[in-house]
C-alpha positions as CSV (number, residue, x, y, z in Angstrom):
1,M,-117.1,56.8,54.0
2,K,-113.9,55.7,52.7
3,E,-112.2,52.3,52.7
4,I,-108.7,53.0,53.1
5,K,-110.3,56.3,51.8
6,L,-111.5,54.1,49.0
7,E,-108.6,55.4,47.1
8,W,-108.9,51.8,45.0
9,I,-112.0,53.5,43.4
10,E,-110.2,56.3,42.4
11,A,-107.6,53.8,40.6
12,L,-110.3,51.9,39.2
13,K,-111.6,55.0,37.5
14,F,-108.3,55.9,36.4
15,V,-108.2,52.8,34.5
16,G,-111.6,53.4,33.0
17,I,-110.6,56.6,31.5
18,I,-107.3,55.6,30.1
19,A,-109.3,52.8,28.2
20,V,-111.9,55.5,27.2
21,I,-109.0,57.3,25.6
22,L,-107.5,54.6,24.4
23,G,-110.2,53.4,22.6
24,H,-111.2,56.2,20.8
25,I,-107.4,56.6,19.7
26,A,-107.6,53.7,17.0
27,S,-105.4,51.5,19.0
28,P,-105.1,47.7,17.9
29,L,-106.7,47.1,21.5
30,G,-110.1,48.7,20.6
31,T,-112.3,45.5,20.4
32,F,-110.9,44.4,23.9
33,I,-111.5,47.9,25.2
34,F,-114.8,48.5,24.1
35,S,-115.9,44.9,25.1
36,W,-115.9,46.5,29.0
37,H,-114.9,49.7,29.2
38,M,-118.3,51.6,29.1
39,P,-120.3,48.8,31.4
40,L,-117.2,49.8,34.1
41,F,-118.4,52.9,34.3
42,F,-121.8,52.3,34.3
43,I,-120.9,49.7,37.2
44,M,-119.1,52.1,39.0
45,A,-122.1,54.5,38.9
46,G,-124.1,52.0,40.9
47,F,-121.7,51.8,43.9
48,F,-122.9,54.8,45.9
49,I,-126.7,55.2,45.1
50,K,-128.3,56.5,48.3
51,V,-131.6,55.1,48.8
52,D,-132.5,56.9,52.0
53,L,-132.5,60.5,49.7
54,S,-136.0,61.6,48.7
55,V,-136.8,61.2,44.9
56,E,-136.9,65.1,44.8
57,Q,-133.5,65.2,46.4
58,F,-131.7,62.4,44.1
59,I,-133.0,64.1,40.9
60,A,-131.8,67.3,41.9
61,K,-128.5,66.2,42.8
62,E,-128.1,63.9,39.8
63,F,-129.4,66.7,37.6
64,K,-126.9,68.9,38.8
65,R,-124.0,66.7,38.6
66,L,-125.0,65.2,35.3
67,I,-127.3,66.8,32.8
68,I,-126.0,70.7,33.7
69,P,-122.5,69.3,32.6
70,Y,-124.2,68.0,29.7
71,F,-125.7,70.9,28.4
72,I,-122.8,73.2,29.0
73,F,-120.2,71.3,27.4
74,S,-122.5,69.8,24.1
75,G,-123.2,73.6,23.7
76,M,-119.4,74.4,23.6
77,A,-118.9,71.1,21.4
78,L,-121.1,72.5,18.9
79,V,-119.6,76.1,18.9
80,L,-116.1,74.6,18.5
81,E,-117.3,72.1,15.4
82,T,-118.8,75.0,13.9
83,L,-115.7,77.4,14.2
84,K,-113.5,74.2,12.9
85,R,-115.7,73.5,9.7
86,I,-115.4,77.2,8.9
87,L,-111.5,77.4,9.5
88,L,-111.0,74.4,7.5
89,H,-113.9,75.5,5.0
90,R,-115.7,72.4,5.4
91,E,-119.5,71.8,5.0
92,A,-121.5,73.9,7.7
93,L,-122.7,72.0,10.6
94,D,-126.8,71.6,10.6
95,L,-127.6,73.3,13.7
96,V,-131.1,72.6,13.5
97,D,-130.5,69.0,13.6
98,S,-127.6,69.2,16.3
99,L,-129.6,71.2,18.5
100,V,-132.3,68.8,18.2
101,G,-129.9,66.2,19.0
102,V,-128.5,67.8,22.1
103,F,-131.8,69.0,23.6
104,I,-134.4,66.2,22.4
105,W,-132.3,62.8,21.4
106,M,-129.1,63.3,23.5
107,D,-127.7,59.9,21.8
108,M,-124.7,59.0,20.0
109,D,-126.5,58.9,16.5
110,A,-127.5,62.7,17.3
111,L,-124.4,64.0,18.7
112,I,-122.0,62.1,16.1
113,D,-121.3,65.1,13.9
114,S,-119.7,67.2,16.3
115,Y,-117.3,66.7,19.7
116,A,-120.3,66.1,21.8
117,F,-120.4,62.7,20.4
118,V,-119.2,61.2,24.0
119,L,-121.4,63.1,25.9
120,W,-124.5,60.4,25.5
121,F,-123.1,58.8,28.4
122,L,-124.1,61.5,30.9
123,P,-128.4,61.5,30.1
124,A,-128.1,57.9,29.9
125,L,-126.4,57.7,33.3
126,F,-128.8,60.1,35.0
127,F,-131.8,58.1,34.1
128,A,-130.2,54.7,34.3
129,R,-129.1,55.7,38.0
130,L,-132.7,56.9,38.5
131,L,-134.2,54.1,37.7
132,T,-131.8,51.8,39.7
133,Y,-132.6,54.2,42.6
134,L,-136.4,53.7,42.2
135,I,-136.2,50.0,42.0
136,L,-134.5,49.6,44.9
137,K,-136.4,52.0,46.9
138,V,-139.7,50.8,45.8
139,V,-139.5,46.9,45.0
140,D,-138.4,44.7,47.9
141,R,-137.9,41.3,46.5
142,T,-134.7,40.7,44.5
143,A,-136.2,38.6,42.1
144,F,-138.8,41.2,41.0
145,Q,-136.0,43.7,40.5
146,L,-134.0,41.2,38.7
147,L,-137.0,40.5,36.2
148,L,-137.6,44.5,35.9
149,V,-134.2,45.2,35.2
150,M,-134.1,42.5,32.6
151,S,-137.3,43.3,30.9
152,A,-135.9,47.1,30.7
153,F,-132.6,45.7,28.7
154,I,-134.4,43.9,26.6
155,V,-137.1,46.2,25.6
156,S,-134.2,49.1,24.9
157,F,-133.3,47.3,21.7
158,Y,-136.5,47.9,20.2
159,L,-137.1,51.5,21.3
160,Q,-135.6,54.9,20.2
161,L,-136.8,57.3,22.9
162,P,-135.5,61.0,23.6
163,F,-133.3,62.0,26.2
164,A,-131.1,58.8,25.6
165,I,-133.7,56.9,27.8
166,D,-133.3,53.8,25.5
167,N,-129.6,54.0,26.1
168,A,-130.2,54.2,30.1
169,L,-132.8,51.1,29.9
170,N,-129.8,49.3,28.2
171,A,-127.1,50.4,30.9
172,F,-129.6,50.0,33.9
173,V,-128.7,46.4,33.9
174,F,-124.9,47.1,34.7
175,V,-125.5,50.1,37.2
176,Y,-127.9,47.8,39.1
177,V,-125.2,45.0,39.3
178,G,-122.5,47.7,40.1
179,Y,-124.9,48.3,43.5
180,F,-124.1,44.6,44.6
181,L,-120.6,44.1,43.1
182,F,-119.7,47.1,45.3
183,K,-120.9,45.1,48.7
184,I,-119.1,41.8,47.7
185,D,-116.6,41.3,50.4
186,N,-115.0,38.3,49.4
187,N,-112.9,39.3,46.1
188,S,-110.8,36.0,46.2
189,Y,-112.1,34.2,43.0
190,W,-110.7,36.8,40.4
191,P,-108.3,34.0,39.1
192,L,-110.8,31.6,38.3
193,V,-112.7,34.4,36.5
194,L,-109.8,35.3,34.9
195,L,-109.3,31.8,33.5
196,A,-113.0,31.6,32.3
197,L,-112.3,35.0,30.5
198,I,-109.3,33.7,28.8
199,F,-111.2,30.3,27.8
200,V,-114.0,32.5,26.5
201,Y,-111.4,34.8,24.5
202,Y,-109.7,31.2,22.9
203,M,-112.9,30.0,22.1
204,N,-114.7,33.0,20.5
205,D,-112.3,36.1,20.7
206,F,-113.1,39.2,22.5
207,P,-116.8,39.6,22.4
208,V,-117.9,42.7,20.4
209,L,-119.7,45.4,22.3
210,N,-120.6,49.0,21.3
211,M,-122.9,50.0,24.1
212,S,-123.4,53.5,22.7
213,Q,-125.3,52.3,19.6
214,K,-126.7,49.5,21.4
215,H,-124.5,46.9,19.5
216,Y,-124.1,43.3,21.2
217,G,-122.1,40.4,19.7
218,S,-124.2,38.3,21.9
219,V,-126.2,39.9,24.9
220,V,-125.4,37.1,27.3
221,V,-121.7,36.9,26.5
222,N,-121.3,40.6,26.7
223,I,-123.2,41.0,29.8
224,A,-121.0,38.2,31.6
225,W,-117.7,39.4,30.0
226,A,-118.0,43.0,31.0
227,V,-119.4,42.2,34.5
228,A,-116.4,39.5,34.9
229,C,-113.9,42.0,33.7
230,S,-115.2,44.5,35.9
231,Y,-115.0,42.0,38.8
232,I,-111.5,41.3,38.3
233,L,-110.4,44.7,38.1
234,I,-112.3,45.6,41.2
235,S,-111.1,42.7,43.0
236,V,-107.2,43.3,41.9
237,I,-107.1,47.3,42.3
238,R,-108.6,47.1,45.9
239,K,-106.0,45.1,47.5
240,F,-103.6,48.2,46.9
241,N,-102.9,50.2,50.3
242,K,-101.8,53.4,48.7
243,I,-102.5,54.8,45.4
244,P,-99.9,57.2,43.5
245,N,-101.3,61.0,43.8
246,V,-101.2,61.4,40.0
247,I,-103.4,58.4,39.7
248,T,-105.6,59.6,42.4
249,L,-106.0,62.9,40.5
250,W,-107.0,61.4,37.4
251,G,-109.4,58.9,39.1
252,S,-111.2,62.2,41.1
253,N,-111.6,64.1,37.5
254,T,-112.8,61.5,35.5
255,M,-115.8,63.3,34.2
256,L,-113.6,66.2,32.9
257,L,-111.2,64.0,31.2
258,F,-114.1,61.9,29.7
259,I,-115.8,65.3,28.3
260,L,-112.4,66.8,27.0
261,H,-110.5,63.6,25.8
262,P,-112.0,64.1,22.0
263,Y,-110.4,67.3,21.6
264,T,-107.1,66.5,22.8
265,N,-107.2,62.9,20.9
266,N,-108.0,65.0,17.8
267,I,-105.1,67.6,18.6
268,A,-102.8,64.7,19.5
269,I,-103.7,63.0,15.8
270,V,-103.1,66.2,14.0
271,V,-99.7,66.9,15.6
272,I,-98.3,63.4,15.1
273,D,-99.8,63.2,11.5
274,I,-97.7,66.7,11.0
275,I,-94.6,65.1,12.7
276,G,-94.8,62.2,10.2
277,S,-95.1,59.2,13.1
278,G,-98.6,57.9,12.9
279,S,-98.1,55.0,15.8
280,W,-101.2,55.0,17.8
281,Y,-99.2,55.2,21.0
282,F,-97.5,58.3,20.3
283,K,-100.8,59.8,19.8
284,L,-102.0,58.1,23.5
285,L,-99.1,59.8,24.9
286,L,-99.5,63.2,23.6
287,S,-103.4,63.2,24.3
288,I,-102.8,62.3,28.0
289,A,-99.8,64.9,28.4
290,F,-102.5,67.3,26.8
291,L,-105.3,66.3,29.6
292,Q,-102.5,66.4,32.4
293,C,-101.9,70.0,31.7
294,V,-105.7,70.6,31.8
295,L,-105.9,69.1,35.4
296,L,-103.0,71.4,36.4
297,I,-105.0,74.4,35.1
298,K,-107.8,72.8,37.0
299,N,-105.8,72.8,40.2
300,K,-104.7,76.3,39.9
301,Y,-108.4,77.6,39.1
302,H,-110.4,74.9,41.2
303,N,-114.2,75.3,41.1
304,R,-113.7,78.3,38.8
305,L,-115.1,79.1,35.4
306,L,-116.2,75.8,33.8
307,F,-114.5,73.8,36.2
308,K,-117.0,74.0,38.9
309,Y,-119.5,71.9,37.0
310,V,-117.2,68.9,36.4
């Protein structure tokens, strides 16, 4: 089912993935981008949760879509990181710790030593979507749902659980909000919301947020800010009747781009540093160019090799 094919969602994903790449390229916009870009992805993940599926069907579908790619590309990341360290004569990767991190902890702290560091998002998203599905399916009253969601969010700061479950508890609130945000028909209030955000910025600057490590500058402000930014983007982008094909292409391949952008960012940084121009925007453009080449290759080998998992 698509509202004007729901092309605006692909455009929203495009904005999100560009923000992710930009956030990891060490740009001066980092604080602003981190204040909303990961919440946006979790919010979008709440758009199409199908509560009519059985628990078994939901888990099987989500496991195939999120966890299998997690294991494939985290394994690839460890291999490439090991080879890189050998070639550059750097200290060897602790494979035991790395494998424990990949198979047990699955969070940023456990994955930080390799290109797998961004992959914490996948298991966290798996469990956050599962929790949202269960609460919508089992708990009838919205008040009780909100109580459970906020309780999970608060508890997440005091736990360090395997399989990135504590990250999922933390992200649960955004996935749950996304389920309802998608259903809002009236999107005309975004100018007022924008004014409110400008006021908050001038009073306190951008709120500091790092979801991967559950670092919140101010919990209430962070949630309100991220949801408000997402609401504005949704309200503005869904007004467009026609989305350029290149944006649709990027928006429909965000998982692949999310997984590969640490590699292209790193390559872009090395190339630009060799050339002698350290400007972050050149690194960004080069990384985007590399990713566009990957998308062209994927189009040629659609659903073959590793591409069939993303």
